[in-house]
C-alpha positions as CSV (number, residue, x, y, z in Angstrom):
1,Q,-7.8,-11.0,14.5
2,V,-4.9,-9.4,12.6
3,Q,-5.2,-5.7,12.6
4,L,-3.4,-3.4,10.1
5,V,-3.2,0.2,10.7
6,E,-1.9,2.6,7.9
7,S,-0.3,5.9,8.5
8,G,1.7,8.6,6.8
9,G,-0.9,10.1,4.4
10,G,-1.5,13.8,4.2
11,L,-1.7,16.7,1.8
12,V,1.3,17.3,-0.5
13,Q,1.9,19.3,-3.7
14,T,2.5,17.8,-7.0
15,G,5.9,16.5,-7.2
16,G,6.2,15.9,-3.4
17,S,6.8,12.5,-1.6
18,L,5.1,10.7,1.2
19,R,6.1,7.3,2.9
20,L,3.1,5.2,3.9
21,S,3.4,2.6,6.7
22,C,1.2,-0.4,7.5
23,A,1.7,-1.9,11.0
24,A,0.5,-5.1,11.9
25,S,-0.5,-6.3,15.3
26,G,-2.1,-9.5,16.7
27,G,1.1,-11.6,16.4
28,P,3.7,-12.4,13.8
29,V,2.2,-12.3,10.3
30,S,3.2,-15.2,8.1
31,L,1.1,-14.6,5.2
32,N,3.2,-14.3,1.9
33,L,1.4,-11.5,0.3
34,V,1.4,-7.9,1.4
35,G,0.1,-5.3,-0.9
36,W,-1.4,-1.6,-1.3
37,F,-4.5,-0.7,-2.9
38,R,-6.0,2.8,-3.4
39,Q,-9.5,4.0,-4.0
40,A,-10.3,7.6,-5.3
41,A,-13.8,9.1,-4.6
42,G,-16.4,7.7,-6.8
43,K,-14.0,5.2,-8.4
44,E,-13.2,1.6,-8.1
45,R,-10.4,0.3,-5.8
46,E,-7.3,-0.3,-7.9
47,F,-4.0,-2.2,-7.2
48,V,-0.9,-0.2,-6.6
49,A,2.0,-2.4,-5.3
50,G,2.5,-5.9,-3.9
51,M,5.3,-8.0,-2.6
52,R,5.6,-11.7,-2.0
53,R,7.4,-11.8,1.3
54,R,9.3,-15.1,1.0
55,S,10.7,-14.4,-2.6
56,N,11.0,-10.6,-2.0
57,L,9.5,-10.2,-5.6
58,S,7.4,-6.9,-5.9
59,S,4.9,-5.9,-8.7
60,Y,3.6,-2.4,-9.4
61,A,0.5,-1.0,-11.3
62,D,1.8,0.6,-14.5
63,S,0.5,4.0,-13.4
64,V,3.1,4.1,-10.4
65,K,6.0,2.2,-11.8
66,G,9.2,4.1,-11.3
67,R,7.8,6.4,-8.8
68,F,6.4,4.0,-5.8
69,T,8.5,1.4,-4.0
70,I,7.0,-1.1,-1.6
71,S,9.4,-2.5,1.2
72,R,9.0,-4.2,4.5
73,D,10.5,-4.5,7.9
74,D,10.0,-8.0,9.2
75,A,11.1,-7.2,12.7
76,E,8.3,-4.5,13.0
77,N,5.7,-6.3,11.0
78,T,5.5,-3.2,8.9
79,V,5.2,-2.7,5.1
80,Y,5.9,0.6,3.6
81,L,5.1,2.3,0.5
82,Q,7.5,5.1,-0.6
83,M,5.7,7.4,-3.1
84,N,7.7,10.1,-5.1
85,S,6.9,12.4,-7.9
86,L,3.1,12.4,-6.7
87,K,0.5,13.6,-9.2
88,P,-3.0,14.8,-8.7
89,E,-4.3,11.5,-9.9
90,D,-2.7,9.7,-7.0
91,T,-5.1,11.2,-4.7
92,A,-6.9,8.4,-3.0
93,L,-7.6,6.4,0.2
94,Y,-4.7,4.1,0.3
95,S,-5.2,0.8,2.1
96,C,-2.8,-2.2,2.8
97,G,-3.7,-5.8,2.9
98,M,-2.3,-9.2,3.5
99,G,-3.1,-12.6,2.1
100,V,-1.9,-15.1,-0.4
101,G,-2.3,-15.3,-4.1
102,L,-1.7,-13.0,-7.0
103,P,-1.0,-9.4,-5.9
104,E,-3.1,-7.4,-8.2
105,Y,-6.3,-9.0,-7.3
106,A,-8.2,-7.6,-4.2
107,K,-9.6,-11.0,-3.5
108,S,-6.2,-12.3,-2.7
109,Y,-6.1,-10.4,0.6
110,F,-7.5,-11.6,3.7
111,Y,-6.9,-8.6,6.1
112,W,-7.2,-4.9,5.3
113,G,-6.5,-1.7,7.2
114,Q,-9.0,1.3,7.3
115,G,-6.7,3.3,5.1
116,T,-4.9,6.5,4.9
117,Q,-5.8,9.5,2.8
118,V,-3.3,10.8,0.3
119,T,-4.3,14.2,-1.3
120,V,-2.1,15.8,-4.0
121,S,-2.8,19.2,-4.9
122,S,-2.0,20.9,-8.4
């Protein structure tokens, strides 16, 4: 019933920045956990960043710490992923999810968007 739509992906050069958005529709979202995963071509889906909304606690994969920041706008039911200092290895389809539980596990998320492609050229 809840629909998530990602936007903001694109083609950027190494060192560039992008801000991804994940907009929820279908009513107010009360699930505590929001997060971002990514999947590169031919590779497994991996955790990127997550946030527990009630506590405002965030967590990040080691590979993106210091470069990516997750945030939210509750009034718009939107979660963001600010990505700075992008590297070619960041190239992937980025998907947002909402659910409960531990942020680093994909099974914690009940709802998923279709993803937005991020391509970083070298």
